N, C-alpha and C positions, 0 to 999 in steps of 0.2 A: 241452075237452081233446077230445072224440076225433076231431079231423084231426089233433092231433102223433100219433095213435093209433093213427092209418089208414095214417099212413108208414111210419110204423114194419114195421107186419105187409104185404112190397111182397106181389106175386104171389097170390093167396091165393085162387085162379079154380076152384084147388078144392079146398076151405073147406067144407065143405053154412051157413048162415047160421046155426045154433045152435052149433055151433064155434068160426065170427071171433066169434060171440056171446061164445060164454063166451070166447075167446082175449085179447079185448075189454079183458072187466073182469077178469080178472087182470093185464093189463096196466095198466088204471085205477090196480088195489090196490098193484098197485106204487107206479104215478106217486106213489101217498099217502104209501106209507113209504118216499121216498130224498128228498119234500117234511121227512117231520119229523124224516126226519135231519140237514138243511140248515137245520129250524127246533133244534131239539135243537142245535144247533154253535152259532147263533147268537146263541142262549138263553146261552151257556159253562155245559149241565149236564155230568153231573161223565164222564166216559169211562165208565166200566164203561153205563151207563146208553145212547151214546150207537152201543158196540163192542155191545148188545143189539139195536140196534134194524139195526145195522150185521147182528149172524147173520138177522136176519125177513129185510130184504133177501135174502140172499147164497139162504135156504131159497127164497125167492119167486121167485125168476129160475130155481132148481134146479130149483121144481114146474113151471111156466111150457116147461124145454127137456125129463121128460122127457116130459109132456103134450104135445107136438110130437113127441118121437120117438117114444111111445106109436099116437098115434092120427091124426099126419097125415103124416110122412115118408113111409113109403110111395105114398101116396096121390101126393103130391106128384117124387115121383120116375116116379110112371108119368104124372104126364098136364104137368107143369113143365119136367124136368130134358131140356135135350135131350143131343142125343151115344150113342152105344153103349150096351150094356149094363155095359163098365168103366169107362171115363168118364164114367156117371153113380154106380159106385160107390165112387171112387177120389175126388168129391166128396164125398160123404157118409164116408168114413169120416175124408177132411180135416177137413169142420165135424165130425165126433162128437171127432180127435182136437182142434181146436183146444180144442173145449168143453169138454173133457176136463181137459187141458192151464188152463181158466184156473178147476177147480173148488179 
């Protein structure tokens, strides 16, 4: 499972080992939540129970995104994004717009 998570977090050279480990742990918990949703559907659980689990998944994804924005985005802009400051700002704006549009 850890190998799959490493594939999700691409080019994390700007992350210190503790931050990377914390993010991967969050992703592992997310995978557990998503797996629980699948098992609940397979078991024929009530929709309200499944929807509560879906809400937990969404909250966990939002928290993961918030941690990346709060702690890691600046480092990423400075180390792994190419282009001048306008191009990097456009990339950040685009990704935040996409993220907020999906909430």
